[in-house]
N, C-alpha and C positions, 0 to 999 in steps of 0.2 A: 504494500500500500504506500503510495507516494504522499509525502507531506503537502505537496502542491501539485494538483493535477491540471493538465492542459489538454483541451481538445478544441479543434477548430471546426466551425460550420461556415463554409464558404470563406468570406473575407473577415469573419469575426472570430477572434480568439477568446476562449473561455479559460480563465484561471480560477481554480476552485481550491481554496484553502481547506485542507482535509485533516484537521486535528480537532475533531469535535469534543474529545474528552478533555481538551485544554481550552475549549471555547475559541479555537483558532488564534490563540495568543501569539503575539509577535516575539517568539523565542529567537534565540540566535540562529537556529536552523531555519525557521520560517522566514526571517529577514534575508538570509542568504539565498533561499529558494526563490523568493520574490525578486530579489535583485538580479539573480541569474536569468530569470524569465523575462524581466523587463529589458535587460540588456540585449537579450536575443531578439525580442520583438522590435527593438529600435532599428535593427538591421533587416527586418522581414517586410519587404515591400508587398507581399501577398496579403498581409493583414491590414485592414483599414480601421477596425474598432476592436477594443478589448473590453470584455466583461469580467469583473472581479467579484467573486462570491465566496461564501463560507459554508462548510458542512455543519450539520447538527442544529442545535437550537440557538446559535448565535452567529452573527457575522464575524465579529472580532472583539475580544474583551481587553485588548491593549497588550502591554508588555507582560511577559511571563514573570510574575512576582516571585515564584519559587526559585526560578533561575537567577533572578536578581539578588535574592537573599544569599544564594550560594556564592555569587560574585563578591559579596561583601566580606567573605571569609579570607580574602587575600590580606597580605601584610599591611597594605596601605588602606585597609578598610573598604576596598572596592573602588577607589577613586579612578584608577586607570581603566578598570573594566567598565565602569559606568560611562566614562568619557568616550570610550570606544563604542559602547552600545548605542549611545545617543547620536554619535557621529554616523554610525552605520544606518540607523533608523532615518536620520535626516537625509542621507544620500538616497535611500530607497524612495522616500516621499518626493524628493525633488526630481528623481528620475521619472516619476509618473508625469510630472508637469512638463518635462523636457521630451517625453516620448512623442514621436511624430503622430501617433494615433490617439484619438480621444479614448479615454478610459471611463467606463461606466461602473460604478459600484452598485451591485445588486444586494440590497441590505435587508436583513430580517433579524428578529430576536433582539439583540442588543449590539450597540457599537459604542464602546466606552473607552475613555482616555485615548491611548494611541490608536485604538480601533475607530474612534470618532475622528481622530486626525486622519486616518486612512480614508475615510469617507470624504472628508473635506479636501483631501489632496487629489482625489479623482476629479475629472472634468465634469462629470455628471453623476447623478445618483437617483436610483429608483428604490423606494422603500415599501415594504409590506405594511399594511395596517397593523398596529400593535407594536411596531418596532420602537425601541427606546434608545435615546442618545444621551451621552453624558461625558463631561470631562471632570470626573469625580475624584481625581487623585487627592484633592484637598481633604476629602473625608478620612484619608489615612495619613494626612500630614505631608503629602507630596503634591505641590502645586503643579498643574499640568502645563508647564512652561513651553515645552516643545509642541504639544498638541495645539497650544494657543496660537502658534504661528499660522498654521493652516486654517484654524477656526476663524481668526480675525480677518482672514482674506476671503471669507465666505459670507459672514454675517456682520451686522452692525455692532459697534463696539460695546454698547450697553447690554445688548443681548449676550454677547460673548462674555463680558465681565461677570454678569450674573451667573451664567453657567459655571464659570471657572471658580468663583468665590463661594457659591452655595453648594456646589457638587450635586445639585438636583438634576434629575433626568427630565428630558422633554420627550413628548411622543412624536410620532411621525408627522402628524398634521401640523404641530407646532414647528417641527424641523422644516417642513415645506414652507410654512408661512414666513419664516425668518431667512429662508434662502439656503439652508444646509442641504436640502434635497430638492430635486426637480418635481418628482411625482410620487404620490402615495396610491398604492393599488391594493386590491384584495390579495390576501396571502396566496390563494390558489391561482392567481393571475400574474404573480410576480415574475416568474420565469418568462412567460410569453410576452408580457408587456416590455420587459427589458430587452428581450430579443428583437421585438418589433422596433424599438427605438434604435438599437444597434444596426439593424438592417436598413433603416431609413437613412442613417448617416453613411453606412457603407456603400449605399447606392450612389452617393455623390462622387465627384471627381476627387480621387485620393490625393493628388498633388495639390489641389486647391485647399482641401481640409488640412493637409500637413502645414502648408505655408500659413494658413489662417490660424491654426492653433498656436504656432510659434509667435505670430504677430499679436494675437489676442493678449498673451501674457506679457510680452515685451512692452507693448504700448502702455500697459497699466502702470509701469514704473516710470513713465515719462511725464513731463509737463504737457499741457494741451498743445502748444505749438510744436513741441518735439514729436508728439504722437501723430499729429497730422502730417508732418514732414516724413516721418518714418513709414506710416501706413500708405502714404502716397507712392513711395518707392516700392512698397510691397505690391500695391495694385498694378503698377507698371510691370513688375516682374511677372505677376499672375496673368496679365493681359497678353503677354508674349508667349505663353504656353500654347503649344499646338492644340492641345485638347480644349483649352478655353476658347480659342478661335472656332474650333469645331462645335463647341457647345452653343456659342452665340449664333452660329450659322444654322444649327439644328433648330434652335428656338424660333428664329425668323422664318425658317422654312417649314415649321410645324411638323417636325419629325424627331425621332429619338437620336441622341448624339452617338457617334461612333468613337468612343473614348478608348485610348490606348493605355493610359496610365491607371 
């Protein structure tokens, strides 16, 4: 049994965290498996969308606290281990953002602490009714500082600060209302609805979505004038694609485009 399973349906890759007995915790092994798969997907031009899901009753319960406790037994009290752990986790989370393909989190059960960070790090998220989200480390004396980075780039600061300081869970509807997830669907429709969203995106010109995802995040870090100058250059680059020329021609001629990429 693989800790992280992958299967592809057409241009959609499915990554399925498969450690249900540990609530798909981000153990050292799970982080390594996710990093390896995302690195491979970055080079896979046959894949246009990635769906990330979890086995069992939870999407992801965050870091593996038992493993972290073992790391504390080092002579330095775990300082080197914890620094390495959070660096590896940050690398994996930022790899999702830099991946050419959009990544959709298919969320059920709970997504807590670094598990909530994982949802926030994905480009899109579809949640089952009844799913709960939390950055609840503060309840055990550990402020969710690294999950905060992704969370505050998804939702307004007062919502994020309340979640971080109270440790309270929010339900899927609240998560949608504040922008943490895109859609909330019935539990028995979660797989089909997520697949439908992935298929809709995968049907677009892959080269356009790749350049668009990169530009989407890059322009957010710029001033207004810088963003317009940058995205203008991106539009020029996109307009010169052979398949974009074909797409415009097909639209004007009322036919399906003959895309090559």
